[in-house]
Structure formats: C-alpha cells, structure tokens
C-alpha positions as CSV (number, residue, x, y, z in Angstrom):
1,X,109.1,85.0,76.3
2,X,110.1,83.6,79.8
3,X,113.4,82.4,80.6
4,X,114.0,79.7,83.1
5,X,116.9,80.7,85.4
6,X,119.5,77.9,85.2
7,X,122.2,77.3,87.5
8,X,125.2,77.9,87.4
9,X,125.0,80.3,84.4
10,X,122.5,82.3,86.4
11,X,123.7,83.4,90.0
12,X,121.4,86.0,91.5
13,X,124.0,86.7,94.2
14,X,126.0,88.3,91.8
15,X,124.0,91.6,92.1
16,X,124.5,91.2,96.1
17,X,128.2,91.3,96.5
18,X,128.7,95.2,96.1
19,X,126.7,97.8,97.9
20,X,127.0,100.2,94.7
21,X,125.0,97.3,92.7
22,X,122.5,96.5,95.6
23,X,121.7,100.2,95.6
24,X,121.5,100.2,91.8
25,X,119.1,97.0,91.5
26,X,116.8,98.1,94.8
27,X,113.1,97.8,93.8
28,X,112.3,100.1,96.7
29,X,113.4,103.2,97.8
30,X,112.6,105.6,101.0
31,X,113.0,109.2,101.4
32,X,112.3,112.0,103.9
33,X,109.7,113.4,101.5
34,X,107.7,110.1,102.3
35,X,107.3,110.8,105.7
36,X,104.7,112.6,108.3
37,X,105.2,113.1,111.8
38,X,102.3,113.2,114.1
39,X,102.4,115.5,116.9
40,X,100.3,116.4,119.9
41,X,99.5,119.7,121.1
42,X,98.3,120.7,124.6
43,X,97.3,124.1,126.3
44,X,99.7,126.1,128.3
45,X,103.0,127.3,127.8
46,X,106.5,125.3,128.1
47,X,104.6,122.3,128.7
48,X,106.2,118.9,127.6
49,X,104.4,115.9,129.1
50,X,106.1,113.0,128.2
51,X,103.9,109.9,126.8
52,X,105.1,107.1,128.8
53,X,104.0,104.5,126.4
54,X,105.5,106.2,123.3
55,X,109.4,106.9,124.4
56,X,110.5,110.3,122.8
57,X,107.1,111.4,122.0
58,X,105.5,114.1,124.1
59,X,102.5,116.1,124.4
60,X,103.6,119.9,123.7
61,X,102.1,123.4,124.3
62,X,102.1,125.6,121.2
63,X,105.2,127.2,121.8
64,X,107.3,123.9,122.2
65,X,105.3,122.6,119.3
66,X,106.7,125.3,117.0
67,X,110.4,124.4,118.1
68,X,109.7,120.7,117.6
69,X,108.4,121.6,114.0
70,X,111.7,123.4,113.2
71,X,113.6,120.4,114.3
72,X,111.7,118.2,112.2
73,X,111.7,120.5,109.1
74,X,115.4,120.8,109.7
75,X,116.0,117.2,109.6
76,X,113.9,116.8,106.1
77,X,110.5,116.0,107.5
78,X,108.5,118.7,105.9
79,X,104.8,117.5,107.2
80,X,103.5,117.1,110.3
81,X,99.8,115.9,111.4
82,X,98.1,117.5,114.6
83,X,96.1,116.2,117.2
84,X,94.6,118.3,119.7
85,X,94.5,118.0,123.5
86,X,91.7,120.7,124.3
87,X,91.4,122.4,127.6
88,X,87.7,121.3,127.8
89,X,85.6,118.9,126.1
90,X,81.9,118.5,125.3
91,X,79.0,116.2,124.1
92,X,79.4,116.5,120.4
93,X,82.8,117.7,119.7
94,X,81.9,121.2,118.8
95,X,85.2,122.5,120.9
96,X,86.9,121.3,118.1
97,X,85.3,123.9,115.6
98,X,86.1,127.1,117.5
99,X,88.4,129.8,116.0
100,X,90.7,129.5,119.2
101,X,90.9,125.7,119.3
102,X,94.2,124.1,120.2
103,X,95.0,123.1,116.7
104,X,93.8,126.3,115.2
105,X,96.2,128.0,117.7
106,X,99.1,125.6,116.8
107,X,98.8,125.9,113.1
108,X,98.6,129.7,113.4
109,X,101.7,129.7,115.4
110,X,103.7,127.1,112.9
111,X,102.6,129.1,110.1
112,X,103.9,132.5,111.4
113,X,107.4,131.0,112.2
114,X,107.7,128.3,109.6
115,X,105.2,129.0,106.6
116,X,106.9,126.0,104.8
117,X,106.1,123.6,107.0
118,X,103.1,121.4,105.6
119,X,100.2,121.1,108.1
120,X,97.9,118.2,108.3
121,X,95.1,118.4,110.6
122,X,93.4,115.1,111.9
123,X,89.7,115.5,112.1
124,X,87.7,113.6,114.4
125,X,85.7,114.1,117.6
126,X,87.1,111.4,120.0
127,X,89.6,113.9,121.6
128,X,86.9,116.4,122.2
129,X,84.2,114.5,123.1
130,X,83.5,113.7,127.1
131,X,82.5,110.5,126.1
132,X,85.7,109.5,123.9
133,X,83.6,108.5,121.0
134,X,84.2,110.0,117.3
135,X,80.8,111.5,117.0
136,X,77.4,112.6,118.6
137,X,76.0,110.0,120.6
138,X,71.9,109.0,120.1
139,X,70.4,106.0,121.6
140,X,73.6,104.7,123.0
141,X,75.7,104.7,119.6
142,X,77.5,107.0,117.7
143,X,75.0,108.9,115.2
144,X,76.4,109.0,111.6
145,X,74.7,111.8,110.1
146,X,74.5,114.4,112.7
147,X,78.3,113.6,113.2
148,X,79.0,114.8,109.9
149,X,78.0,118.3,110.5
150,X,80.4,118.8,113.3
151,X,83.1,117.0,111.2
152,X,82.6,119.4,108.2
153,X,82.7,122.3,110.6
154,X,85.7,121.2,112.2
155,X,87.4,121.0,108.7
156,X,86.2,124.5,107.6
157,X,87.5,126.0,111.1
158,X,90.7,124.4,110.4
159,X,91.1,125.4,106.8
160,X,90.4,129.0,108.0
161,X,93.4,128.8,110.5
162,X,95.8,128.1,107.7
163,X,95.9,124.0,107.6
164,X,97.3,122.7,104.4
165,X,95.2,119.3,104.2
166,X,92.7,118.0,106.2
167,X,92.5,114.1,107.3
168,X,89.4,112.6,108.6
169,X,89.8,109.8,110.9
170,X,86.2,109.1,112.2
171,X,85.0,106.4,109.9
172,X,81.7,107.7,109.4
173,X,79.6,107.1,106.1
174,X,79.5,109.6,103.6
175,X,81.9,112.3,105.4
176,X,84.1,112.7,102.6
177,X,81.6,114.0,100.4
178,X,79.9,116.2,103.3
179,X,83.3,117.7,104.0
180,X,84.2,118.3,100.5
181,X,81.1,120.1,99.9
182,X,81.7,122.4,103.2
183,X,85.1,123.1,102.3
184,X,84.2,124.1,98.3
185,X,81.2,126.3,99.8
186,X,83.6,128.0,101.9
187,X,86.2,128.6,99.0
188,X,88.7,126.1,100.3
189,X,88.3,123.9,97.1
190,X,92.2,123.9,97.0
191,X,92.5,122.2,100.6
192,X,93.0,118.1,99.7
193,X,91.3,115.6,101.9
194,X,93.4,112.6,103.0
195,X,90.9,110.0,104.2
196,X,91.5,107.5,106.7
197,X,89.4,105.2,104.5
198,X,90.4,101.8,105.7
199,X,90.6,102.5,109.4
200,X,90.5,99.2,111.4
201,X,89.3,98.5,115.0
202,X,92.6,97.6,116.2
203,X,94.3,96.9,119.3
204,X,97.5,98.6,118.1
205,X,96.1,102.3,119.0
206,X,96.4,101.5,122.8
207,X,99.3,104.1,123.3
208,X,97.8,106.7,121.3
209,X,94.8,106.9,123.3
210,X,97.1,107.7,126.3
211,X,98.6,110.3,124.1
212,X,95.4,111.9,122.8
213,X,93.1,111.2,126.0
214,X,90.8,109.7,123.7
215,X,89.9,106.4,125.2
216,X,86.2,105.8,124.8
217,X,84.4,105.7,127.9
218,X,81.8,103.0,127.1
219,X,81.8,100.3,124.8
220,X,84.1,100.3,121.6
221,X,84.4,101.7,118.3
222,X,83.5,98.4,116.2
223,X,80.2,100.0,114.9
224,X,82.4,102.4,112.8
225,X,85.9,101.2,112.6
226,X,86.5,98.1,110.2
227,X,86.6,94.4,111.2
228,X,90.2,93.4,111.2
229,X,89.2,90.1,109.3
230,X,87.8,91.9,106.1
231,X,89.8,93.2,103.0
232,X,87.1,93.3,100.6
233,X,85.1,95.8,102.6
234,X,88.2,98.2,102.7
235,X,88.3,98.0,99.0
236,X,84.9,99.4,99.3
237,X,85.5,101.8,101.7
238,X,88.4,103.2,99.4
239,X,86.2,103.1,96.6
240,X,83.5,105.1,98.2
241,X,86.0,107.7,99.7
242,X,87.6,108.1,96.2
243,X,84.3,108.8,94.6
244,X,83.2,111.3,97.2
245,X,86.4,113.4,96.5
246,X,89.2,112.1,98.6
247,X,92.9,113.0,97.3
248,X,94.7,110.6,99.3
249,X,93.6,107.3,100.9
250,X,95.1,105.8,104.0
251,X,95.2,102.3,105.3
252,X,95.6,102.3,109.4
253,X,97.2,100.5,110.9
254,X,100.2,99.5,108.5
255,X,102.0,96.5,109.5
256,X,99.0,94.0,109.9
257,X,97.5,95.4,106.8
258,X,100.3,95.5,104.3
259,X,98.0,93.1,102.1
260,X,95.2,96.0,102.0
261,X,97.8,98.7,101.2
262,X,98.9,96.4,98.3
263,X,95.4,95.8,97.0
264,X,94.5,99.6,97.7
265,X,97.4,100.7,95.4
266,X,97.1,98.1,92.7
267,X,93.4,98.6,92.4
268,X,93.1,102.2,92.2
269,X,96.5,103.5,91.4
270,X,95.8,106.4,93.6
271,X,98.0,108.1,96.3
272,X,98.2,105.9,99.2
273,X,99.1,106.6,102.9
274,X,99.6,104.2,105.7
275,X,99.7,105.0,109.4
276,X,102.5,103.2,111.2
277,X,100.6,103.4,114.6
278,X,101.4,103.9,118.2
279,X,101.3,100.1,119.3
280,X,103.9,99.4,116.3
281,X,106.1,102.2,117.3
282,X,105.9,101.3,120.9
283,X,106.7,97.6,120.5
284,X,109.9,98.3,118.5
285,X,110.7,100.7,121.3
286,X,110.1,98.2,124.1
287,X,112.3,95.1,122.1
288,X,114.9,97.8,121.7
289,X,115.2,98.8,125.3
290,X,115.3,95.3,126.4
291,X,118.3,94.7,123.8
292,X,116.0,92.2,122.2
293,X,116.4,93.6,118.7
294,X,118.5,96.3,116.5
295,X,116.0,99.0,117.0
296,X,117.2,101.1,114.1
297,X,117.5,98.0,111.6
298,X,114.1,96.8,112.4
299,X,112.7,100.6,112.1
300,X,114.1,100.9,108.7
301,X,113.1,97.3,107.7
302,X,109.4,98.2,108.7
303,X,109.4,101.7,106.7
304,X,110.7,99.8,103.8
305,X,108.0,97.0,104.1
306,X,105.4,99.9,103.8
307,X,106.7,101.3,101.1
308,X,107.0,97.9,99.1
309,X,103.6,97.2,99.8
310,X,102.5,100.2,98.0
311,X,102.4,103.3,100.5
312,X,103.4,106.4,98.8
313,X,103.2,108.2,102.3
314,X,104.0,106.9,105.6
315,X,102.8,108.6,108.8
316,X,105.1,107.2,111.9
317,X,106.3,108.6,114.9
318,X,109.6,107.2,113.9
319,X,109.7,109.9,111.3
320,X,112.6,112.1,112.6
321,X,114.8,109.1,113.6
322,X,114.1,107.5,109.9
323,X,115.2,110.9,108.4
324,X,118.3,111.2,110.4
325,X,119.4,107.8,109.1
326,X,118.6,108.4,105.5
327,X,120.5,111.8,105.7
328,X,123.6,110.0,106.6
329,X,123.3,107.6,103.5
C-alpha cells in the first residue's frame, strides 16, 4: 500500500532539525574499514619524491614506506594498494616477476614490522615496461594472450612475497581465470583477486602517470581499456570476471562512473570496489588551494556519493585524511 505524502501533516524537514536524528536516519555510512590507500614504492633509502600533481603524496623508498604504513594503520586505514617504480624496465615487464622486485621487497618489509597491514598488490606491466603499455607488444599492439603469462607470474611472485590480495589492472581478456589457475596451482588458493573489471580509458589518470612513471610511449590504451561511452559493456566485463573467479570487482574511475557502480552492485550483489583516481583527487586539492571550495567538505561528499552509489570499498588518495575526520566524529 502506498501513501501519498500530504502537507502539512507530512513535513520531511522534521527529521533534519537535530543532528542526532539526522544520524539515526542516514541511509549511507562511511567508515575507515571502507578505505584503501594507494602507495608508490621506489628504490633507494630515505627517498621521498613528492608527486607535484598529487599534493601530499610521494614516491617512497621501502624504509619510508614502512613508516607511512605505520601512520596509516594508526589512523584506522588498515589496507594499502602498492604500485612499484622499478630500478630498470624491460620490453614485457618480467622485472615485476622477480623475487627481489620492488613491490616484493616492500611487502616483506611491511609484513616484518606490521604484519596486520593488509597488502594488495596492483598487477600490471605499465610501470615495468620500457614502452609504458600494460603488456607485451607484438605488431604494434598489446598482445592479449602472451601478456597473461607475465601477469600470472607476477601474481604468483607477489603471493610468495606475502601479499594478501592481488589486483590485476591490465584489462586483458581472460586474465582473471588465467591468474586464478596460476595462484591455485602454486598453493595460493586463499589469495583473493580484486579485478579492475570496468576500467575506463579515462582522462582522469594523468597525475597517476607522473606518480608511477607509466605513461605510454606511443599510442594510447583504448584498445584494452573501456570506452567511456559504454556501460552495458562494463556489465559484461564484470560478469566475465566473476565467472572467472574474481572475489571483488572494481569500477575505475569512480566519480564519472557512479552509474556503473550502481548497476554493478544491483545486478550482481557482489563486493564492489571503486577507485577514486588521481585526477579526481588532484582537482579537489587544486580547488582547495585556491580557496574555491571547502576541501574537506567536498572530499567527504565525494566519498559518501561513491558509497551511496553502491561501493563497498573505496580506493582513494584521501584515505588518511578521511580517516582522521571520521575518527573525530
């Protein structure tokens, strides 16, 4: 039975006059448990390279990365997503599969000091290839199937180093099934996969490419990342990843794709992550620096919108700032 709201008997403002009541009837909640902080690890000792296009973020050597993880954990952010800047690169990204690779080193160092920190490793080749693309180049394009071999080897190597989860971001067809099989065959059947399932060829990634030194040296990534005009295709990508064994699916970026987050959650009712990417972060910071916006208020509104759309997990460079605000409430 539906009731037609009538004024003046029905006044929706009654539940807004008191903050206590507003909190009681709030439909969306945000907590530190929802947050993952991306971090960039680089070679050397006591290295802190500020990322100019991402204020407050740095490329950190392993020793300083461990200290950053301590600060994050103390704030309530108990999960990090690691990206590596290697000492050298090669044509197909095999440097990322080495036992002493930069993310492998970082993982072991963090676990030694802070075993409770949940470490997720981004799995891709763009940071590790000389050409900056996400896989092996054959005939001028990224070859899908040969790239799967390198990606799966990278996942196994990182699992051996102690990561808690792997997150393939390459957008190759079939990579979740290939990676799941490789992990299982090497006795890592308990390692979950968070798939970058609907990753769009977006203009919002610019600052990240400065941070990870991963800009493609020719062409672009439109032959493997998704067309921003499509959402039905995103649902097909998500469906395939779930069928191949993905434990969590991701939509990236977040703000321009809230509709895709909503559809994914409601059509599959599976854990959904959303990546609040570098460009989204940097726009807030740039406007805040110019006093055009209340940066903290806008930041929290963005986080709430992503949760309201259906995301269970938010990967964001704002993570520690958000946690500090939540801790004061």
